[in-house]
N, C-alpha and C positions, 0 to 999 in steps of 0.2 A: 378734378377727381382725386379723392383722398386715398392714399395707399395704406393697406392694412399693415400692422407692425410685423406680421409673420411672412409677408411677401418680400422676396429678395429684391434688392435694388438692382436695376439693370444699368449697365454702363451706358453712358451717352455715346461713347466711341471706343473702339478697341484700344486706342492710345491710353484712355483712362485706366483700363485694367493693367496695361503694361506699366504705366506710371506708378500705380499702387504697388505692383510687384517690385519694381526697382526701388521705390522708397522703402519697402519692407526689407529688402536686402541691405540697404544703407543703414537702416535701424539696427539690424543684427551686427553689422560691421562696427557701428558706434558702440554697441554694447560690448563687443569683443575687445575693443580698444580702451575701455575705461580704466583698466589697470595701468596702462601706459600714459594716460593723460591726467592722472590724478582725479579721475571721476568726472572731468569736464565733459567728455564725449557722451557719457551715459545721461547727463543732465540735458544735453541737446537732444538726445534720442527720446527721452521720456516726454519732453515738451512736444516734440514732433508727433510722437505716438498719440498723445492726448489731442493735439490739434487735428490730426488726420483720421481719428477713430470714427467720426461721423461719416467721412467720405468713404470709409471702408465698410460701413454698415451693410449687411446683406451680401457681402462678398467673402471669398475664402480668406481674405487678408484681415478681416475683422477678428478672427480667432488669433492670428499672430499678434495683432495690436494688444489684445487682452492678455495674451501669453507674456508679452514683453512688459506690459504695465505691472502685472502680478509679480513677475520675476524681480522687477526693480524694487517694489515695496517689501516683498518678503526678504530679499537679500539685504536691503537697507536695515530692516529690523534685526536680521542676523548679525550684520556687521556692527551695529550699535551695541547689541548684547555681547558679542564677542569682544569688542573694544573695552566695554565696561568690565569684563571678566579677565582681561589680560593680567591684571594685578594678582589674580589668584591662579595663574598659569593655565587654567582650563580655557581661558579666552583664546589662546593660540589654537587649540583644538577646534573650538567653535568657528573661528575665522577660517581655518583650513577647510572645515566641512562646508561652510557657506561658499567659499571660493570654488570648491569642487562641484557643488550643486549648481552654482551659477554657470560654470563652464559646460556642464551637462545640459542645462536648459538652453544655452545659446546654441550649442552644437545640434541638439535635437530639433529645436525650432527651425534653425537654418536649413538643416537637411530636409525636413518636412516641406519647407517652402520650396527648396530646389526641386524636390521630387513631386510637387503638387499633391502631397498627401494631406488628408484632413487632420487637423490638430485639435485635441481637446484642451481648450485654454484654461480650464479650471483644475486640471490634473497637477499633482505635486511633482510627479516625475514624468 
C-alpha cells in the first residue's frame, strides 16, 4: 500500500522517535560547537542532517532538520560575503551580524525542540 505524501510517517517504535529527538539535540550541540572546532563539527552536523532528513519526514523533527540545513547554507553565504568584505572593514560588521544571527537560530531551534513547540523551518528569524 502506497502512502500519500501528505500523510505523516508513523514511528515503527517509540524508540525511533526518541532516537530522532536525541539526534536532533546532538545536531544542535554540534552547530553550537562549530566556533570552537574550526567548523568541523558543523560539517559533521550538516552531513548527519542530510542523511537523517528522510528518516525524520512526517515527524516534528523534519522541521528542525530543515531549520538546521537552511541555517548552515545561509550562514555559510554570510560568512563568505563577510570574509570577502573584511578588506573594506564592513566585513567585520557582516561577520558579527551573521554570528549573532546564527546564535539566535541555534538557541531558538534548540529551545523549540526542548519544549516540543512547532517550528517554522522557512522563517528567517
